[in-house]
C-alpha positions in Angstrom: 0.0 0.0 0.0 1.4 3.4 -1.0 2.2 6.1 1.6 -0.5 8.4 0.2 -3.1 5.8 0.7 -2.1 5.2 4.3 -2.4 9.0 5.0 -5.9 9.1 3.6 -7.0 6.1 5.6 -5.6 7.6 8.9 -7.3 10.9 8.1 -10.6 9.1 7.6 -10.3 7.2 10.8 -9.5 10.4 12.8 -12.6 12.1 11.3 -14.8 9.2 12.4 -13.4 9.4 15.9 -14.0 13.2 16.1 -17.6 12.9 14.9 -18.2 10.1 17.5 -16.6 12.2 20.3 -18.7 15.2 19.3 -21.9 13.2 19.4 -21.0 11.9 22.8 -20.3 15.4 24.2 -23.6 16.7 22.8 -25.5 13.9 24.4 -23.7 14.6 27.7 -24.5 18.3 27.6 -28.2 17.4 26.9 -28.2 15.0 29.8 -26.7 17.7 32.1 -29.2 20.3 31.0 -32.1 17.9 31.6 -30.7 17.1 35.0 -30.3 20.8 35.8 -34.0 21.4 34.7 -35.0 18.5 36.9 -33.0 19.8 39.9 -34.4 23.3 39.5 -38.0 21.9 39.6 -37.2 19.9 42.7 -34.6 22.3 44.3 -35.0 23.7 47.9 -35.9 27.4 47.7 -33.7 28.2 50.7 -30.8 26.6 49.1 -31.4 28.5 45.9 -31.7 31.8 47.8 -28.4 31.0 49.7 -26.6 30.4 46.4 -27.9 33.6 44.9 -27.1 35.6 48.0 -23.5 34.3 48.1 -23.1 35.2 44.5 -24.4 38.7 45.0 -22.3 39.2 48.2 -19.2 38.2 46.3 -20.0 40.6 43.5 -20.7 43.4 46.1 -17.5 42.7 48.0 -15.5 43.0 44.7 -17.2 46.3 43.9 -16.7 47.5 47.5 -13.0 46.7 47.2 -12.8 48.8 44.0 -14.6 51.7 45.7 -12.3 51.6 48.7 -9.3 51.8 46.4 -10.8 54.8 44.6 -11.6 56.5 48.0 -8.0 55.9 49.3 -6.6 57.4 46.0 -8.9 60.4 46.4 -7.8 61.0 50.0 -4.2 60.8 48.9 -4.9 63.4 46.2 -6.7 65.7 48.7 -3.8 65.5 51.1 -1.3 66.2 48.4 -3.3 69.2 47.1 -3.7 70.5 50.7 0.1 70.3 51.2 0.6 72.1 47.9 -1.7 74.9 48.9 -0.1 75.1 52.3 3.3 75.9 50.8 1.8 79.1 49.4 0.1 80.2 52.7 2.1 82.8 54.6 2.4 82.3 58.3 4.2 83.7 61.3 6.7 81.1 62.4 8.6 80.8 65.7 11.3 83.4 66.3 14.7 82.5 65.0 17.0 82.8 68.0 20.4 83.3 66.4 23.7 82.9 68.3 26.4 85.1 66.9 29.8 83.8 65.9 33.0 85.7 65.0 35.4 84.2 62.5 39.2 83.7 62.9 40.5 85.9 60.0 40.7 89.7 60.3 38.7 90.5 57.2 35.9 88.1 58.2 35.8 89.6 61.7 35.7 93.1 60.4 32.9 92.5 57.8 30.9 90.4 60.3 31.1 93.1 62.9 30.0 95.8 60.5 27.1 93.7 59.3 25.9 92.8 62.7 26.1 96.3 64.0 24.3 97.8 61.0 21.5 95.2 61.2 20.9 95.9 64.9 20.8 99.6 64.1 18.2 99.1 61.4 16.1 97.0 63.7 16.2 99.7 66.4 15.0 102.4 64.0 12.1 100.3 62.8 11.1 99.4 66.4 11.4 103.0 67.6 10.7 105.7 64.9 11.6 109.2 65.9 9.4 110.2 68.9 6.8 107.5 68.4 5.2 108.1 71.8 5.2 111.9 71.9 8.1 111.8 74.4 6.2 109.8 77.1 8.2 110.2 80.2 7.0 107.6 82.7 9.3 104.7 83.6 8.5 101.3 82.1 10.3 97.9 82.5 9.2 94.7 80.9 10.7 91.2 80.9 9.2 88.5 78.6 10.6 85.0 78.6 10.3 82.8 75.5 10.4 79.2 76.6 10.7 75.9 74.7 12.0 72.4 75.2 15.4 70.7 75.0 16.7 67.3 75.9 16.4 68.2 79.6 12.8 69.4 79.4 11.5 72.9 79.5 14.1 75.5 78.7 14.5 79.3 78.1 15.1 80.3 74.5 15.4 84.0 75.0 14.6 86.9 77.3 12.9 89.9 75.6 13.5 93.0 77.8 12.9 96.7 77.5 13.5 99.6 79.8 12.0 103.0 79.1 13.1 105.9 81.4 14.4 109.5 81.5 17.7 110.9 82.7 18.5 114.5 83.7 21.2 115.6 81.2 21.8 116.4 77.6 21.3 113.4 75.4 24.8 113.5 74.0 26.4 113.5 77.4 24.1 110.7 78.6 25.0 108.6 75.5 28.7 109.1 76.2 28.3 107.9 79.8 26.5 104.7 78.5 29.2 104.1 75.9 31.9 104.5 78.6 30.8 101.2 80.2 32.0 99.3 77.1 35.4 100.9 77.1 36.3 101.2 80.7 36.0 99.0 83.8 33.2 99.8 86.2 31.9 98.3 89.5 29.8 95.9 87.4 32.2 94.8 84.7 36.0 94.6 84.2 37.2 95.4 80.7 39.8 92.8 79.6 40.3 93.9 76.0 39.1 96.7 73.6 39.8 96.7 69.8 38.6 99.1 67.1 36.9 97.1 64.3 35.8 100.0 62.1 34.7 103.6 62.4 32.5 103.9 65.5 32.6 100.1 66.0 34.4 98.5 69.0 35.1 94.9 69.9 35.5 94.3 73.7 35.8 91.5 76.2 34.4 92.1 79.7 33.8 90.0 82.8 30.9 90.4 85.2 32.6 91.1 88.6 30.0 89.2 90.7 28.6 86.5 88.4 32.0 85.9 86.7 30.2 85.6 83.3 32.3 86.6 80.3 30.9 89.1 77.7 32.4 89.3 74.3 30.7 92.0 72.3 30.7 94.3 69.3 29.1 97.7 69.8 28.5 100.7 67.5 27.4 104.3 67.8 25.0 105.9 65.3 23.9 109.6 65.3 20.3 110.3 64.4 19.2 110.9 60.8 19.0 114.5 59.6 16.5 116.4 61.8 16.7 113.8 64.6 18.2 114.7 68.0 19.0 111.2 69.0 22.0 108.8 69.3 21.7 105.0 69.1 24.2 102.6 70.7 24.1 99.0 69.5 25.5 95.9 71.2 26.0 92.4 69.8 26.9 89.7 72.3 29.1 87.0 70.7 28.5 83.4 71.7 31.4 81.9 69.8 34.7 83.7 68.9 37.0 81.4 66.9 39.9 83.5 67.9 39.2 83.1 71.7 38.0 79.5 72.5 36.2 78.8 75.7 38.4 78.5 78.8 37.9 76.0 81.6 34.6 76.7 83.3 34.0 79.8 81.2 30.4 80.9 80.6 29.4 83.6 78.3 26.3 85.8 78.0 25.1 86.6 74.4 22.3 88.2 72.4 21.8 91.7 71.1 20.5 95.0 72.3 20.2 98.7 71.4 19.8 101.9 73.5 18.3 105.0 72.0 19.0 108.4 73.7 16.6 111.0 72.5 16.4 114.8 73.2 13.5 116.0 75.3 15.0 119.2 76.5 18.6 120.4 76.8 18.7 118.9 80.3 16.4 115.9 79.9 16.9 112.7 77.9 14.6 109.9 77.0 16.3 106.4 77.1 14.9 103.4 75.3 16.9 100.2 76.1 15.8 97.0 74.4 17.4 93.6 74.8 17.0 90.1 73.4 19.3 88.0 75.6 19.9 84.3 75.1 20.7 81.8 77.8 24.4 81.6 78.7 26.7 79.2 76.8 29.8 77.3 77.6 32.1 75.0 75.6 29.4 72.2 75.7 26.6 74.5 74.3 23.7 76.3 75.8 23.1 75.9 79.6 20.0 74.0 80.8 17.3 75.7 82.8 18.8 74.8 86.2 22.3 75.7 85.0 21.0 79.0 83.8 19.3 79.7 87.1 22.5 78.9 89.0 24.7 81.1 86.7 22.4 84.0 87.6 22.5 83.2 91.3 18.8 82.3 91.3 18.0 79.9 94.1 16.5 76.6 93.0 16.0 73.1 94.4 14.9 69.8 93.0 11.3 70.3 94.2 10.8 73.5 92.2 8.7 73.2 89.0 10.1 74.5 85.8 7.4 77.1 85.5 8.4 78.4 89.0 12.1 78.6 88.1 11.3 80.5 84.9 9.1 83.0 86.8 11.9 83.4 89.4 14.4 84.1 86.7 12.0 86.6 85.1 11.6 88.5 88.4 15.4 88.6 89.0 15.8 89.9 85.5 13.3 92.7 86.0 14.9 93.7 89.4 18.3 93.6 87.8 17.3 95.9 84.9 15.7 98.4 87.3 18.9 98.3 89.4 21.0 99.1 86.4 18.7 101.9 85.4 18.9 103.5 88.9 22.7 103.1 89.0 23.0 104.8 85.6 20.7 107.7 86.7 22.9 108.1 89.7 26.1 108.4 87.6 24.4 111.0 85.3 23.4 113.3 88.2 26.6 115.3 87.7 25.2 116.6 84.5 22.6 118.7 86.5 25.4 121.1 87.4 27.2 121.0 84.0 26.7 122.7 80.7 24.4 121.1 78.2 27.4 119.6 76.4 30.9 118.6 77.6 34.1 117.3 76.1 34.1 113.7 74.9 35.6 111.0 77.0 35.5 108.6 74.1 37.3 109.0 70.8 34.3 107.6 68.9 32.3 110.8 69.9 35.0 113.3 69.2 34.4 115.6 66.2 36.8 115.7 63.3 39.4 118.4 63.8 
């Protein structure tokens, strides 16, 4: 038998087998359909309801899953949009309490001193425009403590102080007396070093005679703008000086302040003294609340609450400012018997020859 004849015979046999299998499948499907019809006629209605319910529940759960996914995506979008809008919303943040640092090199120190001094002067003139209170003469003293938290608990971030008072004497002479405290030793501070950084800007190192706190500062003198009878003295307390590292046990006070001396009459001067003082620092960083209290000779014990310690420090600060005010007034009493102006005791106040 030829090969072609064999192929035809195999193909014919396969066709017969497929037709037979198809008939058998059709008969099986008919039998299943008849059985299904019979089962439906005799099925338990509760069973049918249960099957239908399970089917619908499964479909509902699948739909619910899709809806939950859509809801989660929508919430994420809302949160993202809210954050995006928030970036364009102006707000008043917490104050930026800035410790001042002087660099090692001469040019960096000089430029830094000039910048700090001018910035403080600009702030002083914005805070106190010329005669903003109509020369109000009553004494005022205020101490506000800005608190926060550190690794030890509640801490003091800064002291915001102001003293408003009058002194008998010409405003130029009163300003010279105030400036004198930065260049010469007094009963309160011992001057260890004075260096001229720029025109009318001095660098000085002082030590508090009682508290033994070191004060490294840059101060400047600014006459009033044309038409203003006032003098402003600025003071920037340096926390870190790269040229003078901390000594053993050394603690420094730091912050910034300005004092404005304004003409009331030829023999009466209005003084506005504003300070933002930061907690003392040492080689390890800023002192804790209890360390700050001890450095200021403020009595504390382990049973005192942090709020009580802060209030005690605030009271001591207010008493100290009033004491300094009264001492300064006492020193200026000699002007009552002097002429409205006197010769300068400080080269930074002398007129050009």
